[in-house]
Each structure stands twice: as structure tokens, then as C-alpha cells.
C-alpha positions as CSV (number, residue, x, y, z in Angstrom):
1,M,18.3,9.1,3.6
2,T,17.7,12.6,4.5
3,H,14.2,12.1,6.1
4,L,14.2,11.6,10.0
5,R,10.3,11.0,9.9
6,L,7.6,10.7,7.7
7,P,5.9,13.9,6.1
8,V,2.5,14.8,7.6
9,D,0.8,13.7,4.4
10,V,2.3,10.4,4.3
11,E,1.4,9.9,8.0
12,R,-2.4,11.1,7.2
13,G,-2.5,8.7,4.3
14,I,-1.2,5.9,6.5
15,A,-4.0,6.6,9.0
16,L,-6.5,6.7,6.3
17,V,-5.5,3.3,4.9
18,N,-5.7,1.8,8.5
19,R,-9.1,3.1,8.7
20,G,-10.2,1.4,5.3
21,E,-10.5,4.7,3.6
22,Y,-8.5,3.6,0.7
23,F,-9.7,6.2,-2.0
24,E,-8.9,9.1,0.3
25,A,-5.6,7.7,1.2
26,H,-4.7,7.4,-2.3
27,E,-5.4,11.0,-3.0
28,V,-3.3,12.2,0.0
29,L,-0.4,9.7,-0.8
30,E,-0.6,10.7,-4.5
31,A,0.1,14.4,-3.3
32,A,2.9,13.4,-1.2
33,W,4.5,11.1,-4.0
34,R,4.2,14.1,-6.3
35,A,5.8,16.5,-3.9
36,E,8.8,14.3,-3.0
37,P,11.8,14.7,-5.2
38,G,14.0,12.1,-3.4
39,P,14.2,8.4,-3.9
40,I,11.8,7.9,-1.0
41,R,9.0,9.0,-3.3
42,E,8.9,5.4,-4.6
43,L,8.1,4.0,-1.2
44,Y,5.3,6.4,-1.1
45,R,4.2,5.3,-4.5
46,G,4.2,1.8,-3.3
47,L,1.9,2.8,-0.4
48,L,-0.4,4.6,-2.7
49,Q,-0.7,1.6,-5.0
50,A,-1.2,-0.7,-2.2
51,A,-4.2,1.6,-1.2
52,V,-5.6,1.6,-4.8
53,A,-5.4,-2.3,-5.0
54,A,-7.3,-2.6,-1.6
55,Y,-9.8,-0.1,-3.0
56,H,-10.3,-2.2,-6.2
57,L,-10.4,-5.5,-4.2
58,E,-13.0,-4.0,-1.9
59,R,-15.3,-3.0,-4.8
60,G,-14.8,-6.5,-6.6
61,N,-12.7,-5.4,-9.3
62,W,-10.4,-8.4,-9.0
63,R,-8.4,-7.7,-12.2
64,G,-7.7,-4.0,-11.2
65,A,-6.8,-5.2,-7.8
66,W,-4.4,-7.8,-9.2
67,K,-2.6,-5.5,-11.7
68,V,-2.2,-2.7,-9.0
69,A,-1.1,-4.9,-6.3
70,G,1.7,-6.0,-8.7
71,R,2.8,-2.6,-9.2
72,A,2.8,-1.8,-5.5
73,L,4.9,-4.8,-4.9
74,R,7.5,-3.6,-7.4
75,H,7.6,-0.4,-5.8
76,L,8.0,-1.8,-2.2
77,A,10.5,-4.6,-3.3
78,P,13.7,-2.6,-3.1
79,W,13.1,-1.1,0.4
80,P,14.5,-2.5,3.6
81,E,12.2,-4.3,6.1
82,V,11.6,-1.0,8.0
83,V,11.6,2.6,6.7
84,L,11.0,5.5,8.7
85,G,8.9,3.4,11.0
86,I,7.0,1.6,8.2
87,D,7.0,-2.2,8.4
88,V,7.7,-2.5,4.7
89,A,8.1,-6.2,5.0
90,A,4.8,-6.8,6.6
91,L,3.1,-4.4,3.8
92,R,4.7,-6.6,1.1
93,R,3.3,-9.7,2.6
94,D,-0.2,-8.2,3.0
95,V,-0.1,-6.9,-0.5
96,A,1.0,-10.1,-2.0
97,A,-1.8,-11.7,0.0
98,L,-4.4,-9.3,-1.5
99,R,-2.9,-10.0,-5.0
100,T,-3.3,-13.8,-4.4
101,L,-6.8,-13.3,-3.2
102,A,-7.7,-11.2,-6.5
103,Q,-6.0,-14.0,-8.7
104,R,-8.1,-16.6,-7.1
105,A,-11.4,-14.4,-7.3
106,M,-10.5,-14.1,-11.1
107,E,-10.3,-17.7,-11.4
108,G,-13.8,-18.0,-9.7
109,E,-13.0,-18.4,-6.1
110,I,-14.9,-15.4,-4.9
111,P,-14.1,-14.6,-1.4
112,E,-16.8,-14.1,1.2
113,A,-15.0,-11.3,2.9
114,V,-12.1,-9.1,1.8
115,P,-9.3,-8.4,4.5
116,K,-8.4,-4.8,5.3
117,L,-5.1,-3.6,4.5
118,K,-3.2,-2.2,7.4
119,V,0.1,-0.5,7.4
120,V,2.1,-1.4,10.6
121,M,4.3,1.2,12.1
122,K,7.2,-0.1,14.2
123,R,10.6,1.3,15.5
124,E,13.7,0.8,13.4
125,G,16.6,-0.7,14.6
């Protein structure tokens, strides 16, 4: 991997996700994804899809959240547990939990509250 650290736009997108500003995070992360020619772009795509899933969930669009969370998980699946400081393993668990919540809501079990998505950063190694 040629990157030694995350691009500024990805760091900004993660900060927006962690503040619950999912729509804005999606916009920033999509720009980073489009700008990146290398394979790491698929990790960025997984991040932006996770933000979109959280946005749909927050708005009560259960089906949209379920579908996009599934896409996010597919993009996050091939990556190691930690990449450039992003705790991808924790993100996969959290997105899977959001997807399960959306599935239950589609089945009539509407949540009283929707958990916030967080992207955890940690040191590699």
C-alpha cells in the first residue's frame, strides 16, 4: 500500500461521521473515493456507504439502510482489521449491527432510538 496516512478528505469525512453528519460525510468521502485511483478507494467506498446507511437509518428509511449497509459490508469485507488507523473490524461490526436493526425495523420492530455510527481510529501493529 502506497499510502502512509489518510488523505485529508477521508479524515474530514470520518470526523463528520463521528459527529453524526452523515449526509455531509457521504459528500466528502465520495469525493475522496472518486479521486483515488488505487485499490484503497474501495475502503473509502465502504466508509461512504456506511455513512449513507446511517443516514437512511436515522431518517427511518429501513429498507434503504438495510440495502446500503449490505453494500458497505461487501466493500469493507476484504480489508484487514486495521488500515491506515481505521478500525475496519469495529466498523464492520457496527455496520452489521445497523443492518440487523434495519432488518428488524422492516419486520415491524421499530427501534426507540437509533445508535450513532462511529469510526474508531487506532494504531496499526
